[in-house]
C-alpha positions as CSV (number, residue, x, y, z in Angstrom):
1,M,-15.7,-30.7,6.3
2,K,-18.4,-28.2,5.5
3,K,-17.8,-26.2,2.3
4,V,-17.9,-22.4,2.7
5,K,-19.6,-20.5,-0.2
6,G,-17.6,-17.6,-1.5
7,L,-14.6,-18.6,0.5
8,R,-12.2,-16.5,-1.7
9,W,-13.8,-13.4,-0.2
10,Y,-13.3,-14.6,3.3
11,M,-9.6,-15.0,2.4
12,I,-9.3,-11.5,1.0
13,G,-11.1,-10.2,4.2
14,L,-8.3,-11.9,6.2
15,V,-5.7,-10.1,4.0
16,T,-7.6,-6.9,4.4
17,L,-7.5,-7.1,8.2
18,G,-3.7,-7.6,8.0
19,T,-3.5,-4.5,6.0
20,I,-5.6,-2.5,8.4
21,L,-3.3,-3.4,11.3
22,G,-0.1,-2.8,9.3
23,Y,-1.3,0.7,8.4
24,L,-2.5,1.3,11.9
25,T,1.0,0.5,13.0
26,R,2.5,2.7,10.3
27,N,0.3,5.8,11.0
28,S,0.6,5.7,14.8
29,I,3.8,7.6,14.8
30,A,2.2,10.5,12.8
31,V,-0.6,10.8,15.3
32,A,1.7,10.7,18.2
33,M,4.0,13.2,16.8
34,P,2.6,16.3,18.5
35,E,2.9,14.6,21.8
36,L,6.4,13.4,20.9
37,E,7.3,17.0,20.0
38,R,6.2,18.0,23.4
39,T,7.7,15.3,25.6
40,L,10.8,14.3,23.7
41,H,11.4,17.8,22.1
42,I,11.6,16.3,18.5
43,T,11.9,18.9,15.7
44,T,10.2,18.7,12.3
45,Q,13.5,17.8,10.7
46,E,14.2,15.0,13.1
47,Y,10.7,13.7,12.5
48,G,11.6,13.8,8.9
49,Y,14.5,11.5,9.7
50,I,12.2,9.2,11.5
51,V,9.8,9.0,8.6
52,A,12.7,8.5,6.2
53,A,14.2,5.7,8.4
54,Y,10.9,3.9,8.0
55,S,10.6,4.5,4.3
56,A,14.2,3.6,3.6
57,C,14.1,0.3,5.3
58,Y,10.7,-0.5,3.8
59,T,12.2,0.5,0.4
60,L,15.4,-1.8,0.7
61,M,13.3,-4.7,2.0
62,Q,10.6,-4.6,-0.8
63,P,12.4,-6.9,-3.2
64,V,13.7,-9.0,-0.3
65,A,10.2,-9.5,1.2
66,G,8.8,-10.3,-2.4
67,Y,11.5,-12.9,-2.9
68,V,10.9,-14.5,0.6
69,L,7.2,-14.7,-0.1
70,D,7.8,-16.4,-3.5
71,L,10.3,-18.7,-1.9
72,L,8.4,-19.6,1.4
73,G,5.0,-19.3,0.0
74,T,2.2,-16.8,1.0
75,K,1.2,-18.2,4.4
76,A,4.7,-18.8,5.9
77,G,6.3,-15.8,4.4
78,Y,3.7,-13.3,5.4
79,A,3.4,-14.8,8.9
80,V,7.1,-14.3,9.6
81,F,7.0,-10.7,8.6
82,A,3.7,-10.0,10.5
83,V,5.1,-11.4,13.8
84,L,8.1,-9.3,13.5
85,W,6.4,-6.0,12.7
86,A,4.2,-6.5,15.7
87,V,7.1,-7.0,18.0
88,F,9.1,-4.0,16.6
89,C,6.0,-1.8,16.9
90,A,5.6,-2.6,20.5
91,A,9.4,-2.0,21.0
92,T,8.9,1.6,19.8
93,A,7.6,2.3,23.3
94,L,11.2,1.8,24.7
95,A,12.6,4.8,22.6
96,G,13.7,7.8,24.4
97,S,15.0,10.0,21.6
98,W,14.5,10.7,17.9
99,Q,17.4,8.2,17.2
100,G,15.6,5.5,19.1
101,L,12.4,6.2,17.3
102,A,14.1,6.1,14.0
103,L,15.7,2.8,14.8
104,A,12.4,1.2,15.9
105,R,10.4,2.6,13.0
106,G,13.1,1.5,10.6
107,A,12.6,-2.1,11.9
108,V,8.9,-1.8,11.6
109,G,9.4,-0.5,8.0
110,A,11.6,-3.4,7.1
111,T,9.1,-6.0,8.2
112,E,6.0,-4.3,6.8
113,A,7.6,-4.4,3.4
114,A,5.9,-7.8,2.9
115,M,2.4,-6.4,3.4
116,I,1.4,-5.3,-0.2
117,P,3.4,-8.1,-2.0
118,G,1.8,-10.7,0.4
119,G,-1.7,-9.4,-0.2
120,L,-1.1,-9.3,-3.9
121,K,0.2,-12.8,-4.0
122,A,-2.7,-14.0,-2.0
123,T,-5.0,-12.3,-4.4
124,S,-3.3,-13.9,-7.4
125,E,-3.8,-17.3,-5.8
126,W,-7.5,-16.9,-4.8
127,F,-9.1,-14.9,-7.6
128,P,-9.7,-15.1,-11.3
129,A,-8.5,-12.3,-13.5
130,K,-11.9,-10.6,-13.9
131,E,-12.4,-10.3,-10.1
132,R,-8.8,-9.4,-9.1
133,P,-9.1,-5.6,-9.3
134,Q,-12.1,-5.7,-6.9
135,A,-10.1,-8.0,-4.7
136,V,-7.0,-5.7,-4.6
137,G,-9.3,-2.8,-4.0
138,W,-10.8,-4.5,-1.0
139,F,-7.6,-5.5,0.6
140,N,-6.0,-2.1,-0.3
141,V,-8.9,-0.5,1.5
142,G,-7.2,-1.8,4.7
143,S,-4.4,0.9,4.2
144,S,-6.8,3.8,4.5
145,I,-9.0,2.0,7.3
146,G,-5.8,1.6,9.3
147,G,-5.0,5.3,8.8
148,M,-8.6,6.2,9.8
149,L,-8.4,4.2,13.0
150,A,-5.0,5.5,14.0
151,P,-6.1,9.1,15.2
152,P,-8.8,8.0,17.6
153,L,-7.1,5.0,18.9
154,V,-3.6,6.5,19.5
155,V,-5.0,9.7,21.0
156,W,-7.1,7.6,23.3
157,A,-4.1,5.7,24.5
158,I,-2.1,8.8,24.9
159,M,-4.8,10.6,27.0
160,A,-5.6,7.3,29.0
161,H,-1.9,6.5,29.7
162,S,1.0,7.7,27.5
163,W,2.4,7.7,24.0
164,N,4.3,4.5,24.9
165,A,1.0,2.7,25.5
166,A,-0.2,3.5,22.0
167,F,2.5,1.5,20.4
168,I,2.3,-1.5,22.8
169,V,-1.6,-1.7,22.0
170,V,-1.2,-1.4,18.3
171,G,1.7,-3.9,18.3
172,A,-0.4,-6.4,20.4
173,L,-3.3,-6.1,17.8
174,S,-1.0,-7.0,14.9
175,L,0.4,-10.0,16.8
176,V,-3.1,-11.3,17.3
177,W,-3.8,-11.0,13.6
178,A,-0.5,-12.9,12.7
179,L,-1.7,-15.8,14.8
180,L,-5.0,-15.7,13.1
181,W,-3.3,-15.7,9.6
182,I,-1.3,-18.8,10.6
183,W,-4.4,-20.6,11.7
184,K,-6.7,-19.7,8.7
185,Y,-4.9,-19.1,5.6
186,R,-4.5,-21.9,3.0
187,K,-3.9,-22.0,-0.7
188,P,-7.0,-22.9,-2.8
189,A,-5.5,-26.4,-3.6
190,D,-5.0,-27.1,0.2
191,H,-8.1,-25.5,1.7
192,P,-10.6,-28.2,3.0
193,S,-13.5,-25.7,3.1
194,L,-13.2,-24.7,-0.6
195,S,-15.9,-26.3,-2.8
196,A,-15.0,-28.0,-6.1
197,E,-17.2,-25.5,-7.9
198,E,-15.4,-22.5,-6.5
199,R,-12.0,-24.1,-7.0
200,D,-12.8,-24.6,-10.7
201,Y,-14.2,-21.1,-11.0
202,I,-10.9,-19.7,-9.6
203,L,-8.6,-21.8,-11.7
204,D,-10.5,-21.5,-14.9
205,G,-10.6,-17.7,-14.7
206,Q,-6.8,-17.4,-14.2
207,E,-4.3,-16.6,-16.8
208,A,-1.9,-19.5,-17.9
209,R,0.9,-17.9,-16.0
210,L,-1.0,-18.2,-12.7
211,K,-1.8,-21.9,-13.1
212,D,-0.2,-24.3,-10.6
213,G,1.5,-26.2,-13.5
214,N,3.7,-23.2,-14.4
215,T,6.6,-23.4,-12.0
216,R,9.2,-21.3,-13.9
217,R,10.3,-18.3,-11.9
218,A,11.7,-15.4,-13.9
219,S,15.0,-14.0,-12.5
220,V,15.3,-10.4,-11.0
221,G,17.3,-9.5,-14.1
222,E,14.6,-10.8,-16.5
223,I,12.1,-8.8,-14.6
224,L,14.1,-5.6,-14.7
225,R,14.6,-6.0,-18.5
226,N,10.9,-6.1,-19.0
227,R,9.4,-2.9,-20.3
228,Q,6.1,-3.7,-18.5
229,F,8.0,-3.6,-15.3
230,W,9.1,0.0,-15.9
231,G,5.6,0.9,-17.0
232,I,4.5,0.1,-13.4
233,A,7.7,1.0,-11.4
234,L,8.1,4.5,-12.8
235,P,4.5,5.6,-12.1
236,R,4.7,4.1,-8.6
237,F,7.9,6.1,-8.1
238,L,6.2,9.3,-9.0
239,A,2.9,8.6,-7.1
240,E,4.0,7.1,-3.8
241,P,5.3,10.4,-2.2
242,A,1.7,11.6,-2.0
243,W,0.5,8.7,0.1
244,G,3.7,8.8,2.2
245,T,2.9,12.4,2.9
246,F,-0.8,11.7,3.7
247,N,0.1,8.9,6.2
248,A,3.1,10.7,7.9
249,W,2.3,14.4,7.8
250,I,-1.4,15.2,7.9
251,P,-1.6,15.4,11.8
252,L,1.5,17.6,12.0
253,F,0.3,19.7,9.0
254,M,-3.0,20.3,10.9
255,A,-1.2,21.2,14.1
256,R,1.3,23.5,12.5
257,V,-0.9,25.3,9.9
258,Y,-4.3,25.4,11.6
259,G,-3.3,25.0,15.3
260,F,-5.2,21.8,15.9
261,N,-4.7,20.1,19.3
262,L,-4.7,16.4,19.9
263,K,-8.5,16.2,20.2
264,E,-9.0,18.0,17.0
265,I,-6.6,15.9,15.2
266,A,-8.5,12.8,16.5
267,M,-11.7,14.4,15.2
268,F,-10.6,15.3,11.7
269,A,-7.4,13.5,10.6
270,W,-9.3,10.3,9.8
271,M,-11.5,11.9,7.2
272,P,-9.1,11.8,4.3
273,M,-8.7,8.1,4.9
274,V,-12.5,7.5,4.6
275,F,-12.3,8.8,1.1
276,A,-9.2,6.9,0.5
277,D,-11.4,3.8,1.4
278,L,-13.8,4.8,-1.3
279,G,-11.0,5.2,-3.7
280,C,-9.8,1.7,-3.0
281,V,-13.3,0.1,-3.4
282,L,-14.6,2.2,-6.4
283,G,-11.2,2.1,-8.0
284,G,-11.5,-1.7,-8.0
285,Y,-14.8,-1.6,-10.0
286,M,-13.8,1.1,-12.4
287,P,-11.8,-1.1,-14.8
288,A,-14.8,-3.3,-15.4
289,F,-17.0,-0.3,-15.9
290,F,-14.6,1.2,-18.5
291,Q,-14.3,-2.2,-20.3
292,K,-18.0,-2.5,-20.5
293,H,-19.0,1.1,-21.5
294,F,-15.9,2.1,-23.5
295,G,-14.9,-1.3,-25.0
296,V,-11.3,-1.0,-23.9
297,K,-9.0,-3.8,-23.1
298,L,-7.8,-5.0,-19.6
299,I,-4.6,-2.9,-19.4
300,V,-6.2,0.2,-20.9
301,S,-9.0,0.0,-18.3
302,R,-6.3,0.1,-15.5
303,K,-4.6,3.0,-17.2
304,M,-7.8,5.0,-17.3
305,V,-8.1,4.6,-13.5
306,V,-4.5,5.9,-13.0
307,V,-5.2,8.9,-15.3
308,L,-8.4,9.8,-13.4
309,G,-6.6,9.5,-10.1
310,G,-3.7,11.7,-11.4
311,V,-6.2,14.5,-12.4
312,L,-8.0,14.4,-9.1
313,M,-4.7,14.9,-7.2
314,V,-4.9,18.5,-8.5
315,G,-7.3,19.0,-5.5
316,P,-4.8,18.8,-2.7
317,G,-2.4,20.7,-4.9
318,M,-4.6,23.8,-4.4
319,I,-4.6,23.7,-0.6
320,G,-2.6,26.8,-0.4
321,L,-5.3,28.9,-2.1
322,F,-7.6,28.4,0.9
323,T,-7.4,29.6,4.5
324,S,-10.2,27.5,5.9
325,P,-9.0,24.2,7.7
326,Y,-12.2,22.7,6.5
327,I,-11.6,23.3,2.8
328,A,-8.1,22.0,3.3
329,I,-9.5,18.8,4.8
330,A,-12.0,18.5,1.9
331,M,-9.0,18.8,-0.5
332,L,-7.2,16.1,1.3
333,C,-10.3,13.9,1.1
334,I,-10.2,14.2,-2.7
335,G,-6.5,13.5,-2.6
336,G,-7.0,10.4,-0.5
337,F,-9.7,9.1,-3.0
338,A,-7.6,9.9,-6.0
339,H,-4.4,8.3,-4.7
340,Q,-5.9,5.1,-3.5
341,A,-7.9,4.6,-6.8
342,L,-4.6,5.2,-8.7
343,S,-2.5,3.0,-6.4
344,G,-4.9,0.0,-6.6
345,A,-4.7,0.1,-10.3
346,L,-0.9,0.2,-10.3
347,I,-0.6,-2.7,-7.7
348,T,-3.1,-4.8,-9.7
349,L,-1.1,-4.4,-12.9
350,S,1.8,-6.5,-11.4
351,S,-0.6,-9.5,-11.3
352,D,-1.8,-8.7,-14.8
353,V,1.8,-8.8,-16.2
354,F,3.8,-11.3,-14.0
355,G,3.4,-15.0,-13.3
356,K,2.5,-16.5,-9.9
357,N,6.1,-17.4,-9.1
358,E,7.4,-13.9,-9.7
359,V,4.5,-11.7,-8.9
360,A,5.5,-10.9,-5.3
361,T,9.2,-10.4,-6.5
362,A,8.0,-8.0,-9.2
363,N,5.7,-6.2,-6.9
364,G,8.5,-5.9,-4.4
365,L,10.7,-4.3,-7.0
366,T,8.1,-1.8,-8.1
367,G,7.5,-1.1,-4.4
368,M,11.1,-0.5,-3.9
369,A,11.0,2.2,-6.6
370,A,7.8,3.7,-5.0
371,W,9.3,3.8,-1.5
372,T,12.7,5.3,-2.7
373,A,10.7,8.3,-3.8
374,S,8.7,8.3,-0.6
375,T,11.9,8.3,1.5
376,L,13.5,11.1,-0.4
377,F,10.3,13.2,-0.3
378,A,10.1,12.6,3.5
379,L,13.5,14.2,3.9
380,V,12.5,17.1,1.7
381,V,9.3,17.7,3.7
382,G,11.3,17.5,6.9
383,G,13.9,20.0,5.7
384,L,11.6,22.4,4.0
385,A,8.1,22.4,5.7
386,D,9.3,25.0,8.4
387,R,10.9,27.2,5.8
388,I,8.5,27.4,2.9
389,G,5.4,25.8,4.4
390,F,3.4,22.7,3.3
391,S,1.4,24.3,0.4
392,P,4.2,24.3,-2.2
393,L,5.0,20.6,-1.4
394,F,1.3,19.7,-2.1
395,V,1.7,21.4,-5.5
396,V,4.8,19.2,-6.2
397,L,2.8,16.1,-5.3
398,A,0.0,17.0,-7.7
399,I,2.6,17.4,-10.5
400,F,4.2,14.1,-9.7
401,D,0.9,12.3,-9.9
402,L,0.0,13.8,-13.2
403,C,3.5,12.7,-14.6
404,A,2.8,9.1,-13.1
405,A,-0.5,9.1,-15.2
406,A,1.5,10.0,-18.4
407,A,4.2,7.5,-17.7
408,V,1.8,4.5,-17.3
409,W,-0.1,5.5,-20.4
410,F,2.9,5.7,-22.7
411,I,5.3,3.1,-21.3
412,L,3.0,0.2,-20.4
413,R,1.9,-1.9,-23.4
414,D,-1.9,-2.0,-23.9
415,D,-2.2,-5.7,-24.6
416,T,-0.7,-8.3,-22.4
417,G,-1.9,-10.8,-25.0
418,R,1.1,-9.9,-27.2
419,A,3.4,-11.3,-24.6
420,P,1.5,-13.8,-22.5
421,L,3.6,-14.6,-19.5
422,G,3.8,-18.3,-18.9
423,A,2.7,-19.2,-22.4
424,G,3.8,-22.7,-23.1
425,G,5.4,-22.7,-19.6
426,D,8.2,-20.5,-20.7
427,T,7.9,-17.4,-18.6
428,A,11.4,-16.2,-19.5
429,A,10.8,-16.1,-23.2
430,A,7.5,-14.2,-22.7
431,L,9.4,-11.6,-20.5
432,Q,12.0,-11.1,-23.1
433,K,9.4,-10.3,-25.8
434,A,7.3,-8.0,-23.6
């Protein structure tokens, strides 16, 4: 069979497409909310419950999804979850009340929990350490592209037919991708189109803990006792409410605060996601830049990206100081860039610290921490937005991100070399020392 040059980038492109469709599915409810408010008479607090149902199920399933991915492997594990989230998204069209929407969105959240751990696991299989931040940045860009596509696509479906049609269309697109994943994805060792040169390049550039010969899987207890885990989990807990708010509340924020209609939401709600795309991509290249120009080590370079993102999140924290909707959108654009740069660095750190047989489990556990906070904050927004407005809530998000930057800087050890996971094939011993 003909060999494909740079096949690893085609594989990450496939992962990116899945992330795009997953986030298109996720953001559809936010864009449809003004129409749901009109047709189903859903209140802000009830919408908060719907968002929290998604987040809670996503939270609870994060470690389960990670474990299933490590158990079944990247291809089979991700395929199962992708087919299910497509079906549950389409089933959202059958809901006739906020309770029905909460049930359907909860099912979508539970199955989409595999999206980020699955993408990270694929990245750890296909990329050497030095390219992994860029690869994570590129597949993470799918989260904001999906959010960018949701406003025009969902508004088009609503205006052409109904809000129900929007969820059917989005679910069908995800199902097509799931079939494509089953057809195309292979591990490097099994892919007939991978050249020997590229296979050697990938394997030679991977840490010992990611080699195929290291089959020892750390237990959940061992992961939870690892200081490095908490150096990632706590910052993700503090930072994730910002992204949850961007995905679930920007269209309603525009409608409530600035009186935007559906067409205006379709025109402007995608803009912060474009800058989030830039944050994903540039954030993936920043660690190499910091290492080259500041002479810092791998983990420190990731920390520097998190700190930069935390500082820039002060932008959306100042939304309440301005009355112009265009300035507010600009502040949200800064926030989109900041959070996705920060988020990509935190996600990549899991593959820097944990071995190939526990990376998805570890990422699922840190994701559980992140989405616990996102769930709680969705309830806070739903309960307080009509009473105190959105501006104070954006201030809180900025403070959370600054605290996340401080947490990753002081908790996470600067040098993974002091505890090389998988050294000598003994991952457990390395975890205990970390």
